N, C-alpha and C positions, 0 to 999 in steps of 0.2 A: 816876525812872527815868534811869540816869544817861545824859551827850551819848554818849557809845561805842553802850552797850546799846538806845538810840533811833535811833541810827542803820542800826544793825543792823538791826533792829525795822521801820525803816523801809522798806530795802529789802525784804526780806521781803512784808513787805506790799505794795508797789508790784509785786513781781513776781509775787505770789500771787492778787490783785486783776485785774491785765491778762489772765493767764492764765484766771483765772474769768472775764473777759470772753470769750475766746477761747471757752468751754466753753460760753457762754449761744448767744452767735453761732452754735456748732456746733448747739444743741439744738434754735434757731426754726426754722434750715435742714432737719434733719432730720425735723421737723416738718412744713414745707410742702412736701417731700417726697416724703413717705410720705402725704400727702393730696393729692396731686396722681398719686403712682400709683394709692389708689386709686381715684379721678373716673374716671382713665383705662382701669383696669383694668376696672370695673366698670359703668362709663355711657359709654364708649365701645366697651369691646371689644377697647383695643387695651394688654395691660401692658407696662410699660419695666423689664428685667428691670435695668437699669443703676443705677434709682433703690436699689431694694432693697440692692445690693451698697454703694452709697454711704451712706445710710444706717446700714449695719454700720458703715460706717469712720468716721464721724459721730459714733456710740454709742461708737467707742473713742477719739475727738479729746474728746467732752466728759467720760468719764469720768478720761484720764489730765490732759485742763487742769484740773480742778477737783479735784483730789486736793490741790495744794500749799494753797489754801484752806482747807479742808478739816482739813489741817492745822495752818494757823496758828490758825484757831480753834477746835482743839481737839473737832470736830464727826468725829473718827473712832473706830471701836471701840477701846477704850480696857479695860483691867482697875480699873475703878474701884473696884471692893471693898477693895482692898489699898491703893492712895496715896488714899486718903477717912481710912485709920483710920492713915495717917503722917500724922508733923507735923514743922515744924522741916527738918533737913537731911537727914535719911531722906525725908522727901518731896519735896523737892528734886534729893538724889541718885537718885530712882528715878523724877519728872519725866526730867532729866538722862539717865539712862539709856534712856528713853523716847526719847525725841528723838531722840537718838544711834541708836539701833535701825532710827528711819525713814531716818534716813541713811546706815546701811550700806546697807540692803535696796534704798533709790534708787539708790546706789552700784552694789550689782549689778545692778540693772535698766539703768543705763545703761549698764555695760561690756554685758551681753548685747543691747541695743540697739542697740548700735554693732556687736557685731559682724553681729549680722542686716542691719542694714543694709551695711554693706560686702560681705557673702558676696552679697546679694541684687542689689546694682550689680557687682560681680563677674562673676557669671551673667547679666546681665542681665534677668531674670524679670521679665516685664510679669502686669497683671493681666487681667481678659476684657475691660477696657475699653478697647477701642484708645488704644492711647500712652498709657497711664497705668504706670507701673514700679511695682513693689511696694514697693520703697524708699520711694518717697513715702508711705505708707500705713506702713510701720516705723516714720519717723521721728519719728510721735508718740512710741513706745514713751520711746527716747530723752529728748526734749525735757521730757516730761510727767516722767520722772525727774531728771531736771538742774534742772529746777525743783520739784520736792519733796524736792531734798536741798539747795537752796537754800535752804527756808523753815527744813527741821528743823536744817540747818547752826546760820543765825542763831536760831532758838528755843538749841537748845544753848548758844549762844554767850553769850545773854541770861543763862541760867540758869548757870551758871558764873561770871558776872560779878555773880551773887546777887540777880539782878533776877528781877521774874513779869514772863515776857512776856504778851503783849496777849494777850487772851480766855484768861487758864489757870483752869481748873477750881479752885474753893476748897473742896469738897463741899459747899460750905453751899447750892447750890442743888438746887431739889427738882423730882422728875419733875412734867410739867403736871398737875394737877388734873381739867382737861378729859378726858370721857371720848373726845372725837372724835381729840386728840390722841395720848391714850392708845391710840389703836384699838379702844377697846372699841366 
């Protein structure tokens, strides 16, 4: 891989890994809060409705923060039937179109998220939890979209330079033979 492609890939990897680490933290926090909620509700008879809301926000955070790493590792849903049949320039072009499409969608989500946050801030809407404005939670959308766009654009640059991004599937990988991995 050329030095330019390596630098772009390293930037994308750093961004994606940091976001994934925060997503993992959100997952653990969500698990802890739901456990506390269940114990409080069913053992102590003291339901904590704020925990349910917070857990929902944490799920949103973990999805939006994990998306860049899933994109970087090409672990997202893709049309492998087509790309696995292509080779050479056609395969590179299809992969480039795919990463640019992800970047475009991320850009649309980024714009929509910024508009949503600006509107919520303008009207001052608050959550049911005292002192927590809605835009704090909504800010996860433009954050996740921006991180996803960075990764997709980095992959696009690497592909445009004629290189293979890290974790690019080559069609030779088979599905796991283990029945548990296939969900049987």
